[in-house]
C-alpha positions in Angstrom: 0.0 0.0 0.0 2.8 2.3 0.8 4.5 1.7 -2.5 1.2 2.1 -4.3 0.5 5.4 -2.5 4.0 6.6 -3.3 3.5 5.8 -7.0 0.2 7.5 -7.0 1.6 10.6 -5.3 4.4 10.6 -7.9 2.0 10.2 -10.8 -0.3 12.9 -9.4 2.6 15.3 -8.9 3.5 15.0 -12.7 -0.1 14.8 -13.9 -1.3 17.0 -16.7 -3.5 19.0 -14.3 -0.7 19.8 -12.0 1.6 20.7 -14.9 -1.1 23.1 -16.1 -1.3 24.7 -12.7 2.4 25.1 -12.4 3.1 26.4 -15.9 0.6 29.2 -16.0 1.4 32.4 -17.7 2.0 34.1 -14.4 4.4 31.5 -13.1 6.3 31.3 -16.5 6.8 35.1 -16.6 7.9 35.2 -12.9 10.5 32.5 -13.8 11.6 34.6 -16.8 12.0 37.7 -14.6 14.0 35.7 -12.0 16.3 34.4 -14.8 16.8 37.9 -16.1 17.7 39.2 -12.6 20.2 36.4 -12.2 22.2 37.6 -15.3 24.1 40.1 -13.2 25.2 37.3 -10.9 26.3 35.2 -13.8 28.2 38.1 -15.4 30.2 38.9 -12.3 31.1 35.2 -11.7 32.0 34.9 -15.4 34.4 37.9 -15.3 36.0 36.7 -12.1 36.4 33.1 -13.3 37.7 34.0 -16.7 40.3 36.4 -15.4 41.3 34.0 -12.6 41.8 31.2 -15.1 43.9 33.4 -17.3 46.0 34.6 -14.4 47.0 31.1 -13.2 49.7 30.7 -15.7 51.5 34.0 -15.1 51.1 33.6 -11.3 52.7 30.1 -11.6 55.5 31.1 -14.1 56.4 34.4 -12.6 55.5 33.7 -9.0 52.6 35.2 -7.2 54.6 37.2 -4.7 57.3 38.1 -7.2 54.7 39.5 -9.5 52.9 41.5 -6.8 56.0 42.7 -4.9 58.6 42.8 -7.6 60.0 46.3 -8.2 61.3 45.8 -11.8 59.3 45.7 -15.0 61.6 44.6 -17.8 60.2 42.5 -20.6 63.0 41.3 -22.8 63.0 41.4 -26.6 61.8 37.8 -26.7 59.3 38.5 -23.9 59.2 35.1 -22.3 58.7 34.3 -18.7 62.3 33.0 -18.3 64.1 36.1 -19.8 61.8 38.8 -18.5 61.0 40.5 -15.2 57.5 41.3 -14.3 57.2 43.2 -11.1 54.1 45.5 -10.7 54.7 46.9 -7.2 55.6 50.4 -8.6 52.3 50.4 -10.5 50.4 49.3 -7.5 52.0 52.0 -5.3 51.5 54.6 -8.0 47.8 53.7 -8.3 47.3 53.9 -4.6 49.1 57.3 -4.2 47.3 58.9 -7.1 44.0 57.6 -5.8 44.6 58.9 -2.3 45.7 62.4 -3.6 42.7 62.6 -6.0 40.2 61.5 -3.3 41.6 64.1 -0.8 41.3 66.9 -3.3 38.3 65.8 -5.4 36.5 64.5 -2.3 36.8 67.8 -0.5 35.6 69.7 -3.5 32.7 67.2 -4.1 31.5 67.4 -0.4 31.5 71.3 -0.6 29.6 71.2 -3.9 27.1 68.8 -2.3 26.6 71.1 0.7 26.1 74.1 -1.7 23.5 72.2 -3.7 21.6 70.9 -0.6 21.6 74.1 1.6 22.9 77.2 -0.2 22.1 77.1 -3.9 19.4 79.6 -4.8 16.2 77.8 -5.9 16.1 79.4 -9.4 19.7 78.3 -10.0 19.4 74.8 -8.5 18.2 73.2 -11.7 21.0 74.9 -13.8 23.7 73.9 -11.3 22.4 70.3 -11.3 22.9 70.4 -15.1 26.4 71.6 -14.6 27.2 68.6 -12.4 25.4 66.2 -14.8 27.4 67.6 -17.7 30.7 67.1 -15.8 29.7 63.5 -15.2 28.8 63.0 -18.8 32.0 64.3 -20.4 34.0 61.3 -21.7 37.2 60.5 -19.8 39.2 60.7 -23.0 38.1 64.4 -23.3 39.4 65.0 -19.8 42.7 63.4 -20.7 43.0 65.4 -23.8 42.2 68.6 -21.9 44.8 67.8 -19.3 47.4 67.1 -21.9 46.6 70.2 -24.0 45.8 72.7 -21.3 46.7 71.6 -17.7 50.2 70.3 -18.4 51.4 73.4 -20.4 49.9 75.6 -17.7 51.7 73.8 -14.9 54.9 73.8 -17.0 54.8 77.6 -17.2 53.8 78.2 -13.6 56.5 75.9 -12.1 59.0 76.4 -14.8 59.7 72.7 -15.4 60.7 70.9 -18.6 57.9 68.4 -18.2 54.7 68.7 -16.1 53.6 65.1 -16.4 53.3 63.4 -13.0 51.3 63.3 -9.8 50.0 66.9 -9.8 48.5 66.8 -13.3 46.9 63.4 -12.7 45.5 64.6 -9.3 43.9 67.6 -10.9 42.3 65.7 -13.8 41.0 62.8 -11.6 39.7 65.3 -9.0 37.6 67.1 -11.6 36.3 63.7 -12.8 35.4 62.6 -9.3 33.4 65.7 -8.3 30.1 64.7 -9.9 30.1 61.2 -8.4 30.9 62.3 -4.9 28.7 65.4 -5.0 25.7 63.5 -6.2 25.9 60.7 -3.6 26.8 63.2 -0.8 23.9 65.5 -1.7 21.4 62.7 -1.5 22.7 61.9 2.0 22.5 65.5 3.1 19.0 65.9 1.8 18.0 62.7 3.6 18.9 64.2 7.0 15.6 64.8 8.9 14.6 68.5 8.7 14.0 68.6 12.5 17.8 68.4 13.0 18.2 71.6 11.1 15.2 73.3 12.7 16.2 72.1 16.2 19.6 73.6 15.7 18.1 76.9 14.7 15.7 76.8 17.7 18.7 76.3 20.0 20.2 79.5 18.8 22.6 78.2 16.0 23.1 80.3 12.9 22.4 78.7 9.5 26.1 78.0 9.0 26.4 76.4 12.4 23.3 74.2 11.8 24.6 73.0 8.5 28.3 72.3 9.4 27.9 71.2 13.0 24.7 69.3 12.8 23.5 68.3 9.3 26.9 67.4 7.8 27.9 65.2 10.8 24.5 63.5 10.6 25.2 62.6 7.0 28.7 61.3 7.6 27.9 57.7 6.6 26.6 58.8 3.2 29.5 61.1 2.7 31.9 58.3 3.6 30.2 56.0 1.1 30.5 58.8 -1.6 34.3 59.0 -0.9 34.7 55.3 -1.1 32.8 55.4 -4.4 35.3 58.0 -5.5 38.1 55.7 -4.7 36.7 53.0 -7.0 36.3 55.7 -9.7 39.9 56.7 -9.4 41.4 53.2 -9.2 39.7 52.1 -12.4 40.3 55.2 -14.4 42.3 54.6 -17.6 42.1 57.0 -20.4 42.2 60.3 -18.6 45.3 59.6 -16.6 47.3 57.9 -19.3 48.2 61.2 -21.1 49.1 63.2 -17.9 51.2 61.0 -15.7 54.1 60.2 -18.0 53.8 56.3 -18.0 57.4 56.0 -16.9 58.3 52.3 -16.3 59.6 51.4 -12.8 58.9 54.9 -11.6 57.3 55.9 -8.3 55.4 59.2 -7.8 58.3 60.7 -5.8 57.3 64.3 -6.6 54.6 66.4 -8.3 56.4 66.1 -11.7 58.0 62.7 -11.5 56.5 60.4 -14.2 55.0 57.0 -13.2 52.6 54.5 -14.5 49.4 53.0 -13.0 48.1 49.5 -13.6 45.4 50.7 -16.0 47.6 53.1 -18.0 50.3 50.5 -18.5 47.7 47.9 -19.7 46.1 50.2 -22.3 49.4 51.5 -23.5 51.2 48.2 -24.1 48.5 45.4 -24.3 47.8 45.8 -28.0 51.2 44.9 -29.3 52.4 42.7 -26.5 53.5 39.1 -26.9 51.4 36.3 -25.5 53.4 35.9 -22.3 53.2 39.6 -21.6 49.5 39.7 -22.4 49.0 36.9 -19.8 50.8 39.1 -17.2 48.4 42.0 -18.1 45.4 39.7 -17.6 46.9 38.9 -14.1 47.1 42.6 -13.5 43.5 42.9 -14.5 42.6 40.3 -11.9 44.5 42.1 -9.2 42.7 45.3 -10.2 39.4 43.5 -10.0 40.2 42.2 -6.5 40.9 45.8 -5.4 37.5 46.9 -6.8 35.6 44.1 -5.1 37.3 45.0 -1.8 36.2 48.7 -2.3 32.6 47.5 -3.1 32.6 45.5 0.2 33.7 48.6 2.1 30.8 50.6 0.5 28.4 47.9 1.5 29.7 47.8 5.1 29.4 51.6 5.4 25.8 51.6 4.0 24.7 48.8 6.2 26.1 50.6 9.3 24.3 53.7 8.1 21.0 51.9 7.9 21.4 50.4 11.3 22.1 53.9 12.7 19.0 55.4 11.2 16.5 56.5 13.8 19.2 56.6 16.4 20.1 59.5 18.6 22.0 62.5 17.5 24.6 63.9 19.9 23.4 67.5 19.4 19.9 66.7 20.4 20.3 64.1 23.2 22.3 66.0 25.7 20.9 66.2 29.2 19.4 69.6 30.0 20.3 70.9 33.4 17.4 71.4 35.8 16.9 73.6 38.9 18.6 71.2 41.2 21.8 71.1 39.2 24.6 73.3 40.4 26.8 75.2 38.1 30.4 75.1 39.3 31.8 77.8 37.0 30.5 81.2 36.0 28.8 81.4 32.6 31.1 82.6 29.9 29.4 84.1 26.8 31.5 84.4 23.6 30.7 84.6 20.0 31.2 81.3 18.0 30.7 80.2 14.4 33.7 81.9 12.8 34.9 78.6 11.4 31.5 77.8 10.0 31.4 81.2 8.4 34.7 80.6 6.7 33.4 77.2 5.5 30.3 78.9 4.1 32.5 81.2 2.1 34.6 78.3 0.8 31.4 76.5 -0.2 30.5 79.4 -2.6 34.0 79.7 -3.9 34.4 76.0 -4.6 30.9 75.8 -6.2 31.7 78.7 -8.5 35.1 77.2 -9.3 33.5 74.0 -10.4 31.1 75.8 -12.8 34.0 77.8 -14.1 36.1 74.7 -14.8 33.2 73.1 -16.8 32.7 76.4 -18.7 36.4 76.5 -19.5 36.5 72.9 -20.8 33.5 73.4 -23.0 34.4 76.8 -24.4 38.1 76.0 -24.9 37.4 72.8 -26.8 34.7 74.4 -28.9 36.9 77.4 -29.8 39.8 75.0 -30.8 37.6 72.4 -32.4 34.9 74.2 -34.4 37.5 75.6 -36.9 38.6 72.0 -37.7 35.1 70.7 -38.5 34.1 70.3 -42.0 31.6 68.3 -44.0 34.5 66.2 -45.4 35.9 65.5 -41.9 32.4 64.6 -40.6 31.0 62.5 -43.5 33.7 62.0 -46.1 35.3 58.7 -47.1 37.8 57.5 -44.6 41.0 55.9 -45.9 44.7 55.6 -45.1 46.2 59.1 -44.9 42.7 60.7 -44.9 40.8 59.9 -41.7 37.2 61.1 -41.3 34.5 60.5 -38.7 32.0 58.8 -41.0 33.0 55.3 -39.8 32.6 56.5 -36.2 29.0 57.6 -36.9 28.2 54.1 -38.2 30.2 52.2 -35.7 28.8 54.1 -32.7 25.2 53.7 -34.0 25.7 50.0 -34.5 27.1 49.6 -31.0 24.2 51.6 -29.5 21.6 49.4 -31.2 23.2 46.1 -30.2 24.0 47.1 -26.6 20.5 48.4 -26.0 18.9 45.4 -27.7 20.7 43.1 -25.2 20.7 45.3 -22.1 17.2 46.7 -22.2 15.2 43.4 -21.9 17.7 42.1 -19.3 17.6 45.3 -17.2 13.9 45.9 -17.4 13.2 42.2 -16.5 15.5 42.4 -13.6 14.0 45.6 -12.4 10.5 44.2 -12.6 11.5 41.2 -10.5 13.2 43.4 -7.9 10.3 45.8 -7.5 7.2 43.7 -8.3 8.0 40.2 -7.1 10.8 40.4 -4.6 10.1 40.0 -1.0 11.8 42.1 1.6 15.0 40.6 3.2 15.0 37.8 0.6 18.5 36.3 0.2 18.2 36.0 -3.6 17.2 39.7 -3.8 20.1 40.8 -1.6 22.4 38.7 -3.8 21.1 40.3 -7.0 21.5 43.8 -5.6 25.0 43.0 -4.4 26.1 41.8 -7.8 24.4 44.7 -9.6 26.4 47.1 -7.5 29.5 45.0 -8.1 29.0 45.0 -11.8 28.5 48.8 -11.7 31.8 49.3 -9.9 34.0 47.1 -12.2 36.3 49.3 -14.3 35.7 49.4 -18.1 39.3 48.1 -18.7 38.4 44.9 -16.8 35.4 44.5 -19.0 37.7 45.0 -21.9 40.0 42.2 -20.7 37.1 39.9 -20.2 35.8 40.7 -23.7 39.3 40.0 -25.1 39.3 36.6 -23.5 35.8 35.6 -24.6 35.4 37.3 -28.0 38.6 38.7 -29.4 40.6 35.5 -29.0 37.8 33.5 -30.7 36.3 35.8 -33.4 38.7 38.7 -33.4 38.1 42.4 -33.0 34.5 42.9 -33.9 31.6 45.2 -33.1 29.7 42.2 -32.0 32.1 41.6 -29.1 32.2 45.3 -28.3 28.4 45.6 -28.3 28.0 42.6 -25.9 30.6 44.1 -23.5 28.9 47.5 -23.6 25.6 45.8 -22.8 27.2 44.4 -19.6 28.6 47.9 -18.8 25.2 49.7 -19.1 23.1 46.9 -17.5 23.5 48.2 -13.9 22.4 51.7 -15.1 19.2 50.4 -16.7 18.4 48.2 -13.7 18.8 51.0 -11.2 17.0 53.6 -13.2 14.0 51.4 -14.2 13.6 50.0 -10.6 13.6 53.5 -9.2 10.9 54.5 -11.7 8.8 51.3 -11.0 9.0 52.0 -7.3 7.5 55.5 -7.9 4.3 54.1 -9.5 1.5 54.4 -6.9 0.2 51.1 -5.6 -3.3 52.4 -6.2 -2.8 51.9 -9.9 -1.9 48.2 -9.4 -4.9 47.8 -7.1 -7.3 49.4 -9.6 -6.0 47.0 -12.3 -6.5 44.0 -10.0 -10.0 45.2 -9.2 -10.9 45.3 -12.9 -9.8 41.6 -13.2 -6.3 41.9 -14.6 -3.6 39.6 -13.5 -0.2 40.5 -12.3 1.6 40.2 -15.6 -1.1 42.1 -17.4 -0.9 44.8 -14.8 2.8 45.1 -15.1 2.8 45.5 -18.9 -0.4 47.6 -19.3 -0.2 49.7 -16.2 3.1 49.8 -14.3 5.5 49.9 -17.3 3.6 52.7 -19.1 3.5 54.7 -15.9 7.3 54.3 -15.6 8.0 55.1 -19.2 9.8 58.4 -18.3 12.3 56.5 -16.2 12.8 53.8 -18.9 13.5 56.6 -21.5 15.9 58.2 -19.0 17.8 55.0 -18.6 18.1 54.6 -22.4 19.5 58.1 -22.7 22.0 57.6 -19.9 23.0 54.3 -21.4 23.6 55.9 -24.8 25.8 58.5 -23.0 27.8 55.7 -21.5 28.2 53.9 -24.8 29.3 57.1 -26.6 31.8 57.9 -23.8 33.4 54.4 -23.6 36.8 53.8 -25.0 38.9 51.5 -22.9 36.6 48.4 -23.2 36.2 48.9 -27.0 39.9 49.0 -27.7 40.2 45.4 -26.4 37.1 44.2 -28.2 36.0 46.2 -31.2 39.5 47.5 -32.3 40.5 50.9 -33.4 40.4 50.9 -37.2 39.3 53.9 -39.3 37.4 52.0 -42.0 33.7 51.7 -42.5 32.3 48.6 -40.9 30.2 46.3 -43.1 28.7 44.1 -40.4 28.8 43.3 -36.7 31.7 40.9 -37.5 33.8 43.9 -38.7 36.1 45.9 -36.6 35.0 49.5 -35.8 35.8 52.5 -33.7 33.5 54.8 -31.8 34.1 58.6 -31.4 36.0 58.1 -28.1 38.3 55.4 -29.7 38.9 57.7 -32.7 40.0 60.4 -30.3 42.3 58.0 -28.5 43.8 56.9 -31.9 44.4 60.6 -32.9 46.1 61.3 -29.6 48.1 58.1 -29.3 49.4 58.0 -32.8 50.0 61.7 -33.2 47.6 62.2 -36.1 47.0 65.8 -35.2 45.6 67.9 -32.4 43.1 69.5 -34.8 41.4 66.2 -35.4 41.3 65.6 -31.6 39.7 69.0 -30.9 37.1 68.4 -33.7 36.2 64.9 -32.4 36.0 66.3 -28.9 33.5 68.9 -30.1 31.3 66.2 -31.6 31.5 64.2 -28.3 30.6 67.3 -26.2 27.6 68.1 -28.5 26.3 64.6 -28.1 26.7 64.7 -24.3 24.9 68.1 -24.1 22.1 66.9 -26.3 21.7 63.7 -24.2 21.6 65.8 -21.0 19.0 68.1 -22.4 16.9 65.0 -23.4 17.2 63.6 -19.8 16.0 67.0 -18.4 13.1 67.2 -20.9 12.0 63.6 -20.0 12.2 64.3 -16.3 10.2 67.5 -16.8 7.5 65.8 -18.8 7.3 63.0 -16.2 6.9 65.5 -13.4 4.3 67.4 -15.3 2.2 64.3 -15.9 2.4 63.0 -12.3 -0.8 64.8 -11.3 -2.8 63.3 -14.1 -4.8 60.1 -13.4 -3.8 56.9 -15.1 -6.3 55.5 -17.7 -6.9 52.5 -15.4 -7.8 54.7 -12.5 -10.0 56.8 -14.8 -11.9 53.7 -15.8 -12.3 52.6 -12.2 -13.6 56.1 -11.3 -16.1 55.9 -14.2 -17.5 52.6 -13.1 -17.7 53.9 -9.5 -19.6 57.0 -10.5 -21.9 55.0 -12.8 -22.7 52.6 -10.0 -23.3 55.5 -7.6 -25.7 57.1 -10.1 -27.5 53.8 -10.8 -27.9 53.2 -7.1 -29.2 56.8 -6.6 -31.9 56.2 -9.3 -33.1 53.0 -7.7 -33.4 54.7 -4.3 -35.3 57.6 -5.8 -37.7 55.1 -7.6 -38.4 53.3 -4.3 -39.0 56.5 -2.6 -41.5 57.7 -5.3 -43.4 54.3 -5.2 -43.8 54.6 -1.4 -45.0 58.1 -1.7 -47.7 57.2 -4.3 -49.4 54.5 -2.1 -48.7 55.3 1.6 -51.6 53.1 2.8 -50.1 49.9 1.3 -47.6 49.5 4.0 -49.9 50.3 6.8 -52.5 47.9 5.4 -50.0 45.1 5.4 -49.1 46.0 8.9 -52.7 46.0 10.0 -53.3 42.6 8.3 -50.3 41.3 10.2 -51.6 42.5 13.4 -55.0 40.9 12.8 
């Protein structure tokens, strides 16, 4: 009987009826969304595993500790493990020193800019200044590197009267400018999240505005500010193109002074990887794995800071939990009244100076490049035939467009599906959800050059340099941006819209596609525009996957170069500063247009927020119709009772009889 019952249970479990219940449209779509959310986990594991496997051979042949702590980088002419020395300690030290200097300078500037935007920026100028920060964030790193090489280094050379200004000072200036938007945006969100009663309580206790801001609000947001600075560290460690042209790339050099040339891990890789022999390329892949480990450690630090910040929310603040002395308390010393707040007043002045300086820097970059580049633009340079000895941007238009189409075609379904699962299906404190969010953040923090090395291992070594490999790698790069932006937009859709759809008989999947996604359309469009900006700005990953040719691509299996890669080619091969300026103007115009589109979409989304959704309008219509129908019935009953008032009393009398 037991065996028979077991067989029956097994047969019932796999019966057609149970299969039908399990594989409903709702369950199938939920499984699809879970699979799409898991892509980020698979991508991170794939990157780590591929780079780790590629690093085993150089770690074994060179020696793990000899590679990490060796002080001499001397590949021989034959470039084999036996006849070469591969020590990357100078590059590691240089990377750390440059990162620390840039975070100190850029972090300070970014925090002051965040304070200005949160507390001091006049309301009419707040939107304009926000666009300044967004534009700084959108400028490609290759443009920053070119500006540093063409403007910053000659200026430092004249000021300090040195023969060469490449080194730590130039790299710190460029990286600091690039870090400001990231740090300022994250720190501003933390400052604006500080409860308003902290600020109001400080004013009520007699503090001036400057004292309330710098002694109460800023300390209360210290966790978020710390997370912003750590995020800036990750930005600096992984930067490639901007620093390559301003630090000198001197082999075996340490940053012993402001104008002593040196090389970082990323600059050395992008400079020598293309023409390196197989053994040397394997060493560079090991360097990429070391860089990836650094980034993972930084991401863990960010997670730890954020988790601690969440635990501390709702806790006490030292400025509002001090014990107030009562009548029975004795005062041992005489009261001493003195004016305070001078330091905060000085910080207030610095806030305005730094905020103005950041806007001036952006204006200088844009105006200078436009003045230098517009004169080099021509129809032939933009759209003419590109060939040896006569390079034009026509192939860049085609290659960039093909990369945008392929990357969005891959990343949009993956990102939107993952965002739908995280917002519509995920349960709070679910382990899988936490894992997905962790790996999305990790994927967002991986430097583009590491993506490039991964693409080289997976695609370039199998099918060569192609736009197909570059587009797939770009899809992985923009995937976290799409997931975050779409999830944020989905979370802003009111629950009343979902409830109205359910009340009209729609299922969860139908509600998502007909109600939730159309309501979050503005956020989806914003994610697309931001992703296009990232694709247009990317260069390091494409150099390892799509190549840097100047010919017109014929298919996705052809090599191709985007605008940013074109600019790198012009700078690296000495094809002319005029072409660099002209290409930079094209990139700046694209970035400005994309920022304007983002602003327009956000404005349209804010304008339509007050309008009812069609589903809610239908529900309201049925509700009003039902109310009108019920009112007519009540009035009809009332009229019938009024026409024959004796009918009720007669019935009552009959009942009494």
